[in-house]
C-alpha positions in Angstrom: 2.7 20.4 -11.9 4.4 23.9 -11.3 1.8 26.0 -14.4 -1.2 24.6 -12.3 0.2 26.3 -8.7 1.2 29.5 -10.5 -1.8 29.7 -12.4 -3.5 29.2 -9.1 -2.0 31.3 -7.2 -1.5 34.4 -10.4 -5.2 34.4 -9.5 -4.9 35.1 -6.2 -2.1 38.1 -6.8 -4.1 39.8 -9.5 -7.1 39.9 -7.2 -5.0 42.0 -4.3 -3.5 44.1 -7.3 -6.7 45.0 -8.0 -7.4 46.4 -4.7 -4.4 49.2 -4.9 -6.9 51.9 -7.0 -9.5 51.2 -4.3 -7.6 53.3 -1.8 -8.0 55.9 -3.7 -11.6 55.6 -3.9 -13.3 58.5 -1.1 -16.0 57.7 0.9 -14.6 54.1 2.1 -14.6 52.7 6.1 -12.0 53.2 7.8 -10.8 50.2 10.1 -11.4 50.3 14.0 -9.5 48.8 16.9 -13.2 47.3 17.6 -12.9 45.7 14.5 -9.6 44.1 15.3 -9.3 43.5 19.0 -12.7 42.7 20.1 -14.9 41.7 16.7 -11.6 40.0 14.9 -13.2 41.2 11.6 -9.7 40.6 9.9 -8.8 37.2 11.0 -8.0 34.7 8.6 -9.7 31.7 8.4 -7.5 28.7 9.4 -7.5 24.7 9.5 -7.8 23.6 13.3 -5.7 20.7 14.6 -5.3 18.6 11.8 -3.5 15.3 12.0 -2.8 12.7 9.4 -4.6 9.1 9.9 -2.0 6.2 9.6 -2.7 5.2 6.2 -1.8 8.4 4.9 -4.9 8.7 2.9 -6.8 10.7 5.4 -7.0 13.5 7.7 -8.6 14.7 10.8 -9.5 18.2 11.7 -11.6 19.9 14.4 -14.6 21.7 13.2 -17.3 23.9 15.3 -14.8 23.2 17.9 -16.9 20.1 18.6 -16.7 17.6 16.4 -13.4 15.8 15.1 -13.9 14.7 11.2 -12.6 13.0 8.6 -11.3 14.2 5.6 -9.8 12.1 2.1 -6.6 14.1 1.3 -7.0 12.7 -2.7 -10.3 14.9 -2.8 -10.6 16.8 0.1 -13.9 15.6 0.7 -15.7 14.7 3.7 -15.9 11.4 4.8 -17.7 10.8 8.4 -17.4 11.7 11.5 -15.0 10.2 14.1 -16.2 12.1 17.6 -18.8 14.8 18.4 -18.8 16.3 22.1 -22.4 16.8 21.3 -24.6 14.7 23.5 -21.7 13.1 25.3 -19.2 15.6 27.0 -20.6 19.5 28.4 -19.2 22.4 29.6 -20.8 24.2 32.6 -23.3 25.7 31.1 -24.5 22.3 29.5 -23.1 23.1 26.0 -21.0 20.9 23.7 -18.0 20.6 25.2 -15.3 22.3 23.4 -12.3 19.8 22.1 -8.9 21.0 23.5 -6.5 17.9 22.5 -7.1 15.0 21.2 -5.2 11.6 20.2 -5.7 8.6 18.6 -4.9 5.5 19.5 -2.1 3.7 17.3 -4.8 1.1 15.3 -7.1 4.0 15.3 -10.0 2.4 16.9 -9.7 4.4 20.0 -8.9 8.3 21.0 -8.5 10.3 24.1 -10.4 13.4 23.7 -9.6 16.2 26.6 -11.9 19.5 27.8 -11.7 21.9 30.1 -8.7 23.4 29.5 -6.5 24.5 32.3 -3.4 26.4 31.8 -0.3 26.0 33.4 1.6 27.9 31.9 2.5 29.4 28.1 2.7 25.5 26.5 1.3 23.1 29.5 -2.0 22.8 30.7 -4.3 20.3 32.5 -7.5 19.0 30.8 -10.2 16.7 31.5 -9.4 13.3 29.2 -11.7 10.7 28.2 -11.2 7.4 26.2 -13.8 7.3 23.2 -13.8 3.7 21.9 -15.4 3.6 18.2 -16.2 0.1 18.1 -17.8 0.1 21.5 -19.0 3.4 21.1 -18.1 4.2 24.9 -17.1 6.8 26.6 -15.0 6.6 29.7 -12.8 9.4 31.6 -9.4 8.7 31.7 -8.9 9.3 35.6 -12.0 9.7 37.7 -12.7 13.5 38.7 -9.4 14.8 38.0 -7.3 16.7 35.2 -4.5 15.1 33.8 -1.6 16.2 31.1 -0.2 14.7 28.6 -1.6 11.4 28.1 -0.4 8.8 25.7 -1.0 5.1 24.0 1.6 2.4 24.3 2.1 1.3 21.1 -0.4 -1.6 21.2 -3.1 1.0 22.3 -3.8 -1.1 25.7 -2.5 1.4 28.2 -2.3 5.2 28.5 0.6 7.0 30.0 0.1 10.3 31.6 0.8 13.0 34.5 -0.9 14.4 37.3 0.3 16.1 40.2 3.8 16.1 39.3 3.7 12.0 39.0 3.5 9.9 36.2 0.5 7.2 36.0 -0.3 4.2 33.6 -3.7 3.4 33.0 -4.7 -0.1 31.8 -7.8 0.3 29.4 -8.8 -3.2 29.4 -8.7 -3.6 33.5 -9.5 -0.2 34.4 -6.6 -0.5 36.8 -3.8 2.5 37.4 -0.9 2.3 38.4 1.6 4.9 39.4 4.9 4.5 37.9 6.2 7.7 40.3 5.1 8.5 44.1 7.5 11.3 44.9 6.2 14.6 43.0 5.4 17.6 44.8 4.7 21.3 43.6 7.7 23.4 43.4 10.0 20.3 44.6 10.2 17.1 42.4 8.3 17.0 38.7 7.9 13.8 37.0 7.2 13.3 33.1 7.3 17.2 32.1 8.9 19.8 32.4 9.6 22.5 34.7 8.8 26.1 33.7 12.6 26.9 32.2 12.9 23.7 29.8 9.2 24.2 28.7 9.5 27.9 28.0 13.4 27.9 26.2 13.6 24.4 25.2 9.8 24.2 23.8 8.7 21.0 25.0 6.6 19.7 27.7 6.1 16.2 26.9 8.8 14.3 29.2 7.1 10.7 28.8 7.9 8.2 26.0 7.1 4.4 25.3 9.5 2.5 23.7 8.8 0.7 20.3 7.6 -2.3 21.7 6.1 -0.6 24.6 7.8 -2.2 27.4 9.0 0.8 29.1 8.7 4.0 29.5 10.6 6.6 30.0 10.5 9.7 31.8 12.2 13.0 32.6 12.6 13.9 36.6 12.8 17.3 37.8 14.7 18.3 41.0 13.8 21.8 41.3 14.1 22.1 45.1 17.1 24.1 45.1 15.7 26.6 42.4 14.8 30.0 43.9 10.9 31.0 43.8 9.5 33.9 42.2 6.5 35.5 43.2 3.6 37.1 41.4 0.4 39.1 43.3 -2.9 38.1 41.7 -5.6 40.4 42.4 -9.2 40.5 42.5 -9.6 39.5 46.1 -10.2 41.3 49.4 -6.4 40.0 50.0 -4.8 39.3 47.0 -3.0 35.8 46.3 0.9 35.3 46.3 1.5 32.8 43.6 5.0 31.2 43.7 6.7 29.1 41.2 10.6 27.8 40.5 12.0 30.2 37.9 16.0 30.2 37.6 17.3 33.5 36.9 20.4 34.0 34.8 23.7 32.8 37.2 21.3 30.9 39.6 20.3 27.7 40.2 18.4 24.9 37.7 16.6 22.0 38.6 18.3 19.1 38.5 17.5 16.8 35.8 17.8 13.1 35.4 16.1 10.4 32.7 14.7 7.4 34.4 13.4 4.0 32.5 10.4 1.9 34.0 10.1 -1.5 32.8 6.3 -1.9 32.4 5.9 -6.2 33.6 8.4 -5.6 36.3 7.9 -2.4 37.6 11.3 -1.8 38.1 13.3 1.6 37.7 16.7 2.2 36.3 18.1 5.3 36.0 19.9 6.8 32.9 23.7 7.4 33.3 24.1 11.1 32.1 27.4 11.8 33.7 28.6 12.9 37.3 28.1 16.9 35.7 24.9 18.3 37.3 24.7 21.6 35.8 24.2 20.7 32.6 21.0 20.5 30.2 19.1 16.8 28.7 16.9 19.0 26.4 15.7 15.8 24.5 15.4 12.4 24.8 13.7 10.4 22.2 13.6 6.0 21.5 15.8 4.4 19.1 14.3 1.8 16.3 15.7 -0.6 19.0 13.6 -0.9 21.7 16.3 -1.2 23.7 18.4 1.9 23.1 17.2 5.2 24.5 18.8 8.6 22.9 19.5 11.0 25.3 20.9 14.7 24.3 23.4 16.2 27.0 24.5 20.0 26.7 26.8 21.5 28.9 25.5 24.8 30.7 26.9 27.1 28.1 25.0 25.6 25.8 28.2 25.2 23.1 28.6 21.2 23.2 26.2 19.1 22.6 26.5 15.1 22.6 23.6 12.7 22.0 24.0 9.4 24.3 22.5 5.9 23.8 21.2 4.4 26.9 20.6 0.7 27.4 17.2 0.5 28.6 18.0 -2.6 30.7 21.0 -1.2 32.8 20.9 3.1 31.9 24.7 2.5 31.0 25.5 4.8 27.9 27.9 5.9 25.4 28.3 8.5 23.3 27.0 8.4 19.5 27.4 11.9 18.7 29.8 15.1 19.8 29.4 18.7 18.4 30.8 21.9 19.7 30.4 25.5 18.7 31.8 28.7 19.1 29.0 30.3 19.8 25.6 28.1 20.8 23.8 25.5 19.7 20.7 25.6 19.0 18.2 22.8 19.8 15.8 21.3 18.0 13.4 18.1 16.9 15.4 17.4 13.8 17.1 14.0 15.0 15.3 11.0 13.0 16.7 7.8 13.4 15.8 5.5 10.0 14.1 2.2 9.7 17.2 0.8 8.8 18.3 1.0 12.8 22.0 1.8 11.4 21.1 5.1 10.1 20.4 9.1 11.5 19.6 12.3 10.1 20.5 15.6 12.1 21.0 18.9 11.1 23.7 21.1 12.1 25.6 24.4 11.4 28.9 23.0 11.6 29.0 24.8 8.0 28.2 28.3 9.0 24.7 27.4 7.8 21.9 25.3 9.0 22.1 21.9 6.8 21.3 18.4 6.9 23.3 15.7 7.3 23.4 11.9 7.2 25.3 9.5 9.9 25.6 5.9 11.0 25.0 4.5 14.0 28.6 4.6 15.0 28.4 8.2 15.0 30.1 8.8 11.5 29.1 11.2 9.0 28.0 9.1 6.0 27.6 12.8 3.6 25.8 16.5 3.9 22.5 15.9 2.6 22.4 19.6 1.7 25.2 22.2 1.3 25.5 25.9 0.9 25.0 29.6 2.0 21.8 29.7 2.8 19.6 28.0 6.0 17.4 24.9 6.0 14.4 26.4 7.5 12.9 23.6 8.3 13.3 19.3 8.5 10.4 17.4 7.8 11.0 14.3 7.3 12.2 11.1 5.8 10.4 9.0 3.3 12.0 5.8 3.3 10.0 3.6 0.6 11.3 6.4 -2.0 14.7 7.3 -0.4 13.5 10.9 -0.2 14.4 13.7 2.6 11.6 17.0 2.8 12.7 20.3 4.2 11.9 23.7 3.8 14.9 26.5 2.9 15.9 30.0 2.6 17.7 29.3 -0.9 16.1 31.8 -2.6 16.2 34.8 -0.4 15.8 35.0 3.7 12.2 36.9 3.0 10.2 33.8 1.5 11.0 30.1 1.2 10.4 26.7 -0.6 9.5 23.2 0.2 12.2 20.6 -1.4 13.0 17.3 -1.4 16.7 15.1 -1.7 17.8 11.9 -1.9 19.3 10.0 1.1 21.9 9.7 -1.4 22.4 13.4 -1.5 20.9 13.7 -5.0 18.1 15.3 -7.4 17.1 18.1 -5.2 13.6 19.2 -6.4 12.0 22.1 -5.4 8.1 21.2 -4.6 6.5 24.4 -4.5 5.8 27.6 -6.3 4.6 31.2 -5.3 6.9 33.5 -3.8 6.3 34.1 -0.6 6.3 32.0 2.9 5.1 27.8 2.7 4.3 26.0 5.4 3.8 22.2 4.7 2.5 19.2 6.4 2.7 15.9 5.5 0.6 12.9 5.3 2.1 9.6 7.1 3.8 8.0 4.6 4.3 11.4 2.7 2.0 10.8 -0.6 0.1 14.1 0.1 0.9 17.7 1.9 -1.2 20.0 3.0 0.2 23.5 2.5 -0.4 27.0 3.9 1.2 29.6 1.7 0.6 33.4 2.4 2.5 36.8 0.8 2.9 40.3 2.8 0.1 40.8 0.6 -1.9 37.8 0.7 -3.7 36.3 3.3 -3.0 32.3 3.7 -4.3 29.6 1.2 -4.6 26.2 2.3 -4.6 23.6 -0.1 -4.0 19.9 -0.7 -1.3 18.6 -2.8 0.2 15.5 -3.9 4.1 14.8 -2.6 5.2 16.2 -6.0 3.4 19.6 -5.6 0.6 19.2 -7.9 -2.7 21.0 -6.6 -5.2 18.8 -5.5 -7.5 21.1 -4.2 -7.7 24.7 -2.2 -9.2 24.3 1.0 -9.2 27.9 2.2 -8.4 30.7 -0.3 -9.7 33.4 2.5 -11.0 35.6 -0.4 -13.5 37.2 2.0 -10.7 38.3 3.9 -9.0 39.7 0.9 -12.4 41.7 0.2 -12.2 43.4 3.2 -9.1 44.7 2.4 -10.2 46.4 -0.3 -13.3 47.7 1.5 -10.4 48.8 4.5 -8.2 50.5 1.8 -5.2 48.6 3.1 -2.5 49.3 1.5 0.6 47.1 0.2 3.8 46.6 2.4 6.8 47.1 0.2 10.3 45.5 0.6 13.4 46.7 0.6 17.1 46.9 1.9 19.7 49.3 2.8 23.4 49.4 3.4 24.6 50.6 7.2 27.2 53.2 7.7 29.4 49.6 8.2 28.5 48.4 5.3 25.9 46.0 6.5 22.7 45.5 4.0 19.8 45.1 6.4 16.5 43.8 5.0 13.2 45.9 5.7 9.3 46.2 4.2 7.8 49.4 4.4 3.8 50.9 4.5 2.8 54.1 2.7 -0.4 55.7 3.6 -2.8 55.1 0.9 -3.0 59.0 -0.5 0.7 59.3 0.0 2.6 62.7 -1.5 6.2 62.6 -1.5 6.3 66.4 -1.1 4.9 66.0 2.1 7.2 64.7 5.6 5.5 61.8 7.5 5.8 60.6 11.0 7.4 56.9 11.0 6.3 54.3 13.2 9.1 51.7 13.4 7.9 47.9 14.7 11.4 45.8 15.8 11.6 42.3 18.0 15.0 41.8 16.9 16.1 38.8 19.2 18.5 35.6 18.4 17.1 34.3 15.1 14.2 36.5 14.6 12.6 37.6 11.3 10.4 40.2 11.3 10.9 41.0 7.4 9.2 37.9 5.4 6.9 38.1 3.1 4.3 36.5 4.8 0.6 37.5 6.1 0.8 39.6 9.1 -2.1 38.2 11.3 -0.9 40.1 14.5 -0.5 43.1 14.2 -0.6 43.7 10.2 -4.1 45.4 10.2 -3.0 47.8 13.1 -0.7 48.9 11.1 -3.1 49.6 8.0 -5.2 51.6 10.4 -2.1 53.7 11.3 -1.1 54.6 7.8 -4.7 55.6 7.5 -3.8 58.1 10.3 -0.7 59.4 8.5 2.2 57.1 9.6 4.4 55.8 7.5 4.9 52.0 9.2 8.4 50.1 8.8 10.4 47.4 10.4 13.8 46.5 9.7 15.6 42.9 10.5 18.8 43.7 12.3 22.0 41.9 12.8 21.0 38.7 15.1 18.1 38.0 13.3 17.6 34.4 11.3 17.9 33.1 7.6 21.3 34.6 7.1 24.0 31.9 8.3 25.2 31.7 11.3 27.6 34.2 11.5 25.3 37.0 10.9 22.6 35.4 13.5 25.3 34.8 16.0 27.3 37.7 16.0 25.2 39.2 19.0 27.1 36.9 21.1 27.9 38.1 24.7 26.7 41.5 23.6 22.9 41.1 23.2 21.7 44.2 22.3 25.2 46.1 21.2 24.5 45.4 17.4 20.5 45.0 17.7 20.2 49.2 18.8 23.1 49.9 16.2 21.5 48.9 13.2 18.1 50.0 14.4 19.8 53.2 14.9 21.0 53.1 11.6 17.6 52.3 10.2 16.3 55.7 11.9 19.2 57.7 10.4 18.4 56.3 6.6 14.7 56.6 7.0 15.5 60.1 8.6 17.6 61.2 5.0 14.3 60.1 3.2 13.0 63.4 1.6 9.1 62.1 2.8 9.8 61.5 6.4 9.8 63.8 9.3 13.5 62.7 10.8 11.8 64.6 14.2 8.8 62.2 14.5 10.1 58.5 14.1 9.4 56.2 17.2 9.7 52.8 17.8 7.7 49.6 19.3 8.3 46.4 19.8 6.8 43.7 22.6 9.4 41.0 24.8 12.8 41.3 23.5 11.3 43.8 20.9 10.0 46.0 24.3 13.7 45.5 25.2 15.1 46.9 21.9 13.0 49.7 21.6 13.6 50.9 25.0 17.5 50.4 24.4 16.9 52.6 21.2 15.0 55.4 22.9 17.9 55.5 25.2 21.0 55.2 23.1 19.9 56.5 20.1 17.8 59.6 21.5 19.1 61.8 18.5 17.0 60.0 16.0 14.2 58.2 18.1 11.7 60.9 19.6 9.6 58.1 21.1 9.4 54.4 21.9 6.7 51.8 23.1 8.0 49.0 25.2 5.8 46.3 25.8 6.7 43.4 28.5 10.4 44.3 28.0 13.2 42.8 29.3 15.0 45.8 31.0 17.9 44.3 33.1 19.5 41.0 31.6 20.1 40.0 35.1 16.0 39.5 35.7 15.7 36.6 32.9 16.1 33.0 33.0 19.1 31.0 32.8 18.6 29.0 29.4 17.4 31.9 27.1 19.7 34.8 29.0 23.3 32.0 29.4 22.6 30.9 25.9 23.7 34.5 24.3 25.4 36.0 27.3 26.7 32.8 29.8 26.5 34.2 33.2 26.6 37.4 34.5 29.2 36.3 36.7 31.5 35.5 33.6 30.2 38.3 31.7 29.0 41.1 33.9 29.7 43.9 31.4 27.6 42.2 28.5 24.6 42.3 31.0 25.4 45.7 32.1 25.9 47.6 29.1 23.0 46.5 27.3 20.6 46.9 29.7 18.3 49.7 29.4 18.0 50.4 33.1 21.5 51.0 33.0 20.8 54.3 30.6 17.4 55.9 31.5 19.0 59.2 31.9 19.7 59.4 28.2 16.1 59.1 27.3 14.7 62.1 25.6 11.5 61.0 23.9 7.8 60.1 24.9 8.3 56.4 26.2 5.3 54.3 27.2 6.3 51.2 29.1 3.7 48.9 29.3 3.1 45.3 31.3 0.9 42.5 32.7 1.7 41.8 36.6 1.3 38.4 36.3 3.5 37.8 33.4 5.5 34.7 34.2 8.0 35.2 31.3 9.2 38.8 31.2 8.6 39.6 34.9 6.5 42.4 36.1 9.7 43.0 38.3 11.3 44.2 34.9 8.7 47.3 34.4 8.9 48.1 38.2 12.2 48.3 38.1 12.6 50.3 35.2 10.2 53.1 36.3 12.1 53.3 39.7 15.1 54.3 37.6 13.3 56.7 35.3 11.8 58.4 38.2 15.1 58.6 40.5 16.7 59.9 36.9 13.4 62.6 36.9 12.4 61.3 33.2 8.6 61.3 32.5 7.4 58.1 31.1 3.8 57.0 30.5 3.0 53.4 32.2 -0.1 50.6 31.8 -0.3 47.4 33.5 -2.6 45.1 33.1 -3.9 43.4 36.0 -3.4 39.5 36.1 -2.7 39.7 32.7 0.3 37.3 31.2 3.1 38.1 28.9 0.8 38.2 26.1 -2.2 40.3 27.7 -4.9 38.7 26.1 -8.7 38.2 27.0 -11.5 40.2 28.0 -10.7 43.4 26.7 -7.1 44.1 27.4 -6.1 43.5 24.3 -8.4 46.6 22.9 -7.5 48.3 25.7 -4.2 48.4 25.5 -4.1 48.9 21.6 -6.5 52.0 22.1 -3.8 53.2 24.9 -0.8 52.8 22.2 -3.1 54.7 19.7 -3.6 57.4 21.8 0.0 57.8 22.6 1.0 57.8 18.9 -1.6 60.6 18.0 -0.6 62.7 21.1 2.8 62.5 20.3 3.4 62.4 16.6 0.6 64.0 14.6 0.0 67.2 14.0 -2.8 68.9 15.9 
């Protein structure tokens, strides 16, 4: 088993090692920004929208953006095309429509196919859904002349629930009749069946409708956001710009009132789930248990340091507490809660030991046993094979920089490592856990997609990205190396470094640091960087040393390391990034007068704070879409780490860059999209005002009508050209 995998990845790593001498050859082509951001020449190949079929022997993927094809796990061979839009669905230009989403019916004889995607926020979108019946070879619209969201088949496949115009509907596929479950939905007031902006962004979900196992009931979310204050964004491009308004609860302000309802399909009656008298709380997840009359409801206090799982009677809405947990800091919400088929147990993850681990509980809320233990974090819980009584998970047991896939018995014994190759693994299991498709990469090896048996044995490599490896060789990619150092406080921090191909230790190089630094994040991992990695390669060709360091607050090192920034976001992160600049500045081949730092979102916040509080060590900073004042950001995220401004004014103000602009002495580039619904353009406008008031010079780049990602059209290329010019003019010898 292990030898097969080791040999395969050994060949891949050897192939990369052969790249190294190539960087010394003269006349090799250099990297261009057009190749990176316009042509996407260096983008790795990937597998899109893979889904396991019910039999656990086959999986489906979208190919050519228009076809849903079925493949066999056991051989990786093509079996058949289940559906194609060619000749059936067209876009506005008459071409076969691009498949945006698809969902099989429970018996896999029918399918919902979504085309014409229209974004709402980061995860949510509308689409024009159609029902494909493979037996009759017929295609029909889910709801004529409209776009819908979140369609979901009933367990028997005869009905589809969906959301339209903030209301929940059920379509009977046999009679073609459409019935309304709710009728009070209203934009910026009442949302049924999906989430408001802040739940979507910070709790990471939009699916707010859930069928019971027998299909007799439908549970759904209702958000009353009528008291949430509106934020407005000006959308340019017409004679009179449009004013777009949406509900956005800023730290310390009113949230939506959230309730859970259960609709009885046969009677048409709806019951309200009893979630208690306190309304200033969160309900971050609901999930049906194995009993079709019991719905589990997660309830959290606004501080997010107390979590309860309620069991709701689907007939009456009455609830009782199944599980309770509190935390000195806060509790992160995830999807690990899994009710077992025996109806008597569930698996859940918790950091109560100081590290994230898996636990088995009974349905009376009593802990049966810890399934995993140790001073390391479980990264992902992948599910339970109840036939073989095995639990699958990935963890950082060997290093915070890497992970592996493991199985362990429900008795907490026989832990087995199932992957090999030092790097990052991202496995996805088949139904029934007989196979998994793994995505593996290292910092210097692009993603390899492969099929494995559940014991780890390799079946087939689906994509090895060998073409990208060859491009890397042709364009003189350098190796990303890992290092660690101790700060003046004795804290060990991890980092990576990229040096120019013609590196000369007797020279003094400018350093470009990349940071994100937010709670639980990591930039220092042994994984291919498909985001900015090639740009960093280009910067080394220009003569920069490129570095990233994970500060305190980052993930995979236990709860204390990650949560020590509680109530003081930015304080310890900035201290650690300054310590990194000090460490680098003392290296003989670093020009300490030319150290700059770059970040996006939380990273833009941190790079701005570093330039101010670390003015003696940073000569410049680029901040893209930064939070500049924590009072401007949303309730769920900000209060999780800081509580409210009313409770923790000093925590908000002492570490917001807008209050430290007078300390800035280096070159500063401030960038924002004017239609950023996440970190509002307001952050940059207020920061610019403070800089002007303090007479601090800076550069400003605004991308009209662009959101937090500043993508689409020519924006990304333009942005990176601007940032590259900024670095060249300020930090390279002319």
